[in-house]
C-alpha positions, 0 to 999 in steps of 0.5 A: 477461505479462498482469499490468497495470501501474498508477501509484499516484497518491498521490505525484501528488495535487498534480495534478488527475486530469484532468491526470495521466491524460493523462500516464499514458496517454501513457507507456503505463500500463494504469491507475491505483491511485487515491488517496483524496486530492486530487481523485483519488477522494473517498469522500464524493462517490462515496457521494453521487453515481452520476454522480461514480463514472461520471465518474471511470470515463469519464475513465479509459476516455477515456484507455485506462486501467483501475483495479483498486484504490483506496487510503486510506492517510492516513485508515487511519493514523488508525484506531489511531494515538495522534492528535496534530497531525501527523495533522491535516495528512493528514486532511480537516477532516470527519474531523479535526473537533475533533481529540479523539483518540478522535473522530478514530479513530472517524471515520477507521474509519467513513471506511475502512468507507465506502471499502469501500462506495465501492470496490464502487460504483466496481467495484473489489474491493481497497482498500489502506492503512494501519491505524495502531498504538497500539504502534508507538512502543513498538518500542524497549523502554525503559522496558520494555514489558510483553507485556500492553501489546503484547497490548492494542495488538493487541486494540485493532487487532482491536476497531477493524478487525473492524467495518470488515472486516465491512463490506468482507466484506459488500461483497465487497471486500478490504483490503490492508495495506501491511506497513510500519513505523509499522503494526500489521504491519511484518514477517512475525511482526507480520503473522501476529500481526495476522491472528491477532488478527482470527481470520483475517478473510478481508477482511484481506490484504497490499498487498505492497511490498518497499521497506518490507522491504529496509531492515529486512533482510527478504527480501521473497519470504518474505512472499509465500511465507508468506501466498500467499493474502493477497497482494491487491495488489502495489506496485513500489517500491524502497529503498536501504540506505546505511549508512556506519558513522555512521548507522543504519536508524533514519534519524537524524531526517533527511528523505527525500532527505538523503544522511546517512540510513541508507536512502532510497526510490529509483526502481525499479531504483536500489535494493536490491530484487531483482526477479527473485525477486519476479516468480518468487514472485508467479508461483509463488503465482498472483498475477495482479493489477496491478503498481502503481508507487509512485514515490518518489525525492527525487533524480529528476524524477518525469516521468523516473522514472515512465516509466523505471519502467514500462519496467523492469516491462515488462522484468522481468515474465514468465509462468511456464513452462507445461512443465518445461524437461527435459520433452523428455528424458522417455520 
């Protein structure tokens, strides 16, 4: 099928882009989904210099690669989050500043708006990322959390993100939220609530990633069918539920890769994601964008896993039928 297969560079940001493109091209990928950290795509430089943008494009083209989306998850997380020292480790110093939480949130929001502007300059129409959430930490309701507190969290999200999304709309660029625990939307119900809080803003949609749904025991295809017009981008990523009777999906404060966890990310094809129903669902809603491999597996070498994942996607992605299979019987 003609859907391009890309590699999300977020987990490869330790490598200079110049090195990574050589690997990815040799493996046979169609392009990259560029992360806005490391030296892969720097928003401030893209806005300051047309030459910077051209050099990034030239580097990709020299290796036969394209780009359909950029992603700024780390800064996006800080737009709505209660800020603490953990956030300092994922932010550029110019966004962290003095570390005072409200200032961090405001600078993060401006950086995401600028990411939309930079995407337009770079020639892509999709930015993926996180939103953060002021109420995620209130997920387990004890001491009891009032409806008013949760309502206030969604209003806070709308207040902070509507101006950002207005910039995106003006630039004819879309924001795809990776529906994900720790975000304002982590399942179908919360995405619907977030969309309603934004009054259905046309620039707000989904970066579909099934790995964050299967360990919540959600059928990923339900997200596709529920919001077909909001599927702006798609990740290929897998997770494995490994409940033993001693652990839980809350992960027990254990790091990724610890065999005692109740679930973990694994290389595509090694987990619980059922890919055929997802391909069929994407076909039925008419999604023709990239299938972007976000590779995370603490138990596998990434230089083995990335090309293996590419081979999987080439094998499972197929075009929908152009005719009814029983058309030959019609008179």
